[in-house]
C-alpha positions in Angstrom: -16.5 1.3 -10.1 -17.4 3.2 -6.9 -17.8 1.5 -3.5 -21.4 1.4 -2.3 -23.8 -1.0 -0.7 -23.9 -4.5 -2.1 -20.7 -4.3 -4.0 -17.8 -6.7 -3.4 -14.7 -4.7 -2.4 -11.1 -5.9 -2.4 -8.6 -4.0 -0.2 -5.0 -4.2 0.8 -4.6 -2.9 4.3 -2.3 -2.5 7.3 -3.8 -2.1 10.8 -1.8 -0.6 13.7 -2.5 0.2 17.3 -1.7 3.5 19.1 2.0 2.5 19.6 2.4 1.8 15.8 2.6 -2.0 16.3 1.2 -3.8 13.3 -1.9 -5.8 14.5 -2.9 -7.2 11.1 -2.0 -6.7 7.5 -2.7 -8.1 4.0 0.9 -7.4 3.0 2.1 -11.1 3.3 -1.4 -12.6 2.8 -4.3 -12.2 0.5 -6.2 -8.9 0.2 -9.4 -8.6 2.2 -12.6 -9.1 0.1 -15.9 -8.2 1.7 -19.5 -7.3 0.8 -19.9 -3.5 1.4 -22.8 -2.3 3.5 -23.5 -5.7 5.1 -21.6 -5.3 8.4 -18.6 -7.5 7.2 -16.0 -5.0 8.5 -16.0 -2.4 11.3 -18.5 0.4 10.7 -16.0 3.3 10.9 -13.8 1.9 8.1 -16.8 0.9 6.0 -18.2 4.5 6.2 -14.8 6.0 5.2 -14.5 3.6 2.2 -18.0 4.5 0.8 -17.6 6.3 -2.5 -13.9 5.3 -3.1 -12.7 3.7 -6.3 -10.0 1.1 -7.3 -6.6 2.8 -6.8 -7.8 5.1 -4.1 -5.9 5.0 -0.8 -6.7 6.3 2.7 -5.0 6.6 6.1 -7.5 6.8 8.9 -7.9 6.3 12.6 -11.1 4.7 13.9 -12.3 5.4 17.4 -13.5 2.5 19.6 -17.1 3.5 19.2 -16.9 2.9 15.4 -14.7 -0.2 15.7 -15.1 -2.9 18.4 -16.6 -0.7 21.1 -15.4 0.4 24.5 -14.2 -2.3 27.0 -17.0 -3.5 29.2 -15.7 -4.7 32.5 -19.0 -6.6 33.1 -17.8 -9.0 30.4 -14.8 -10.1 32.5 -16.0 -13.0 34.8 -14.9 -16.1 36.6 -15.8 -19.7 36.1 -14.6 -22.9 37.7 -11.9 -24.9 35.9 -14.3 -27.9 35.8 -16.5 -26.0 33.4 -13.9 -26.8 30.7 -14.3 -30.6 31.2 -12.1 -33.2 32.7 -8.3 -32.9 32.1 -8.7 -29.8 29.9 -5.5 -27.9 29.6 -6.1 -24.2 29.7 -3.7 -21.3 29.9 -3.8 -17.5 29.8 -4.3 -16.2 26.3 -6.2 -19.2 25.1 -9.5 -18.4 23.4 -12.8 -20.4 23.3 -16.2 -20.1 21.8 -18.9 -19.5 24.4 -22.6 -19.8 23.7 -24.7 -17.2 25.6 -27.8 -15.0 25.4 -26.2 -13.0 22.5 -25.2 -16.0 20.5 -21.6 -17.2 20.1 -18.8 -15.1 21.6 -15.1 -15.6 21.7 -13.8 -15.5 25.3 -10.1 -15.2 26.3 -8.6 -16.8 29.3 -7.1 -13.9 31.3 -5.9 -15.6 34.5 -6.0 -18.9 36.3 -6.0 -18.9 40.1 -6.4 -22.4 41.5 -9.8 -23.6 40.3 -10.9 -20.1 39.3 -10.5 -19.1 35.6 -11.0 -15.5 34.7 -12.4 -15.0 31.2 -12.9 -11.8 29.1 -15.6 -11.7 26.5 -14.6 -8.3 25.2 -13.3 -8.3 21.6 -9.5 -8.2 21.9 -9.5 -4.8 20.2 -12.3 -3.3 22.3 -11.3 0.1 23.6 -8.6 0.5 21.0 -8.3 3.2 18.4 -7.4 1.5 15.2 -5.1 3.0 12.6 -5.5 1.8 9.0 -3.6 2.3 5.8 -5.9 1.0 3.0 -5.7 0.8 -0.8 -8.8 -0.1 -2.8 -7.8 -2.9 -5.2 -11.1 -3.8 -6.9 -14.8 -3.2 -6.7 -17.4 -5.3 -8.5 -21.2 -5.9 -8.3 -22.2 -8.7 -5.9 -24.1 -11.7 -7.2 -27.7 -12.1 -6.1 -26.6 -15.1 -3.9 -23.9 -13.0 -2.2 -26.4 -10.3 -1.4 -28.9 -12.9 -0.1 -26.3 -14.5 2.1 -24.7 -11.2 3.2 -21.1 -12.1 2.4 -18.8 -12.8 -0.5 -18.6 -16.2 -2.1 -15.3 -15.6 -4.0 -14.8 -16.4 -7.6 -17.1 -19.4 -7.5 -19.4 -19.9 -10.5 -22.2 -22.0 -9.0 -23.3 -23.1 -12.4 -20.3 -25.4 -12.6 -18.3 -23.1 -14.7 -14.5 -22.8 -15.0 -14.1 -21.1 -11.6 -15.9 -23.8 -9.7 -14.1 -26.6 -7.8 -16.9 -29.2 -8.1 -16.2 -30.4 -11.7 -19.6 -29.4 -13.2 -21.3 -31.2 -10.3 -22.7 -28.3 -8.4 -26.4 -29.0 -8.3 -28.2 -27.9 -5.1 -25.5 -29.2 -2.8 -22.7 -26.9 -3.9 -20.1 -26.4 -1.2 -17.7 -24.4 -3.3 -17.3 -21.7 -0.7 -18.2 -20.6 2.8 -21.8 -21.6 2.7 -24.0 -24.1 1.0 -26.6 -23.3 -1.6 -30.1 -23.2 -0.3 
């Protein structure tokens, strides 16, 4: 079955930076499963996977514009240590969720200088060219619920079938996976 919009795709992958250092890999973990055409992976990789079939492999490099974008120095800013609350222990490299105009963002502590804390709201891979080795493992049609929710629900049978963890007790409150039934 060919990869196209609203199909669930399973891939094995390895991601490297320009120096060849492995950034992420499914080699010692589970394969990545995503809903194609729903912005669940970076646009450049999604575009290159379009039309591929199980068993196909590809090696590709994705420019920042088609991955996590270019670095934006306006997203590096300072806040006062007290903004983290009393007795908060913070250190460079720590990451936090910040709520702003554009919704929730992950910010990284870059530097601490007295009471000043420098934060970076750029994605950690912003400005990086990403190098992928990918093998398509499986492709299947998405369920109506997966399409409605815009992401994969795994092998859950929301009718209480054999793949469901809720012992035939799903009903309207099923929490078998990443989201609840509406």
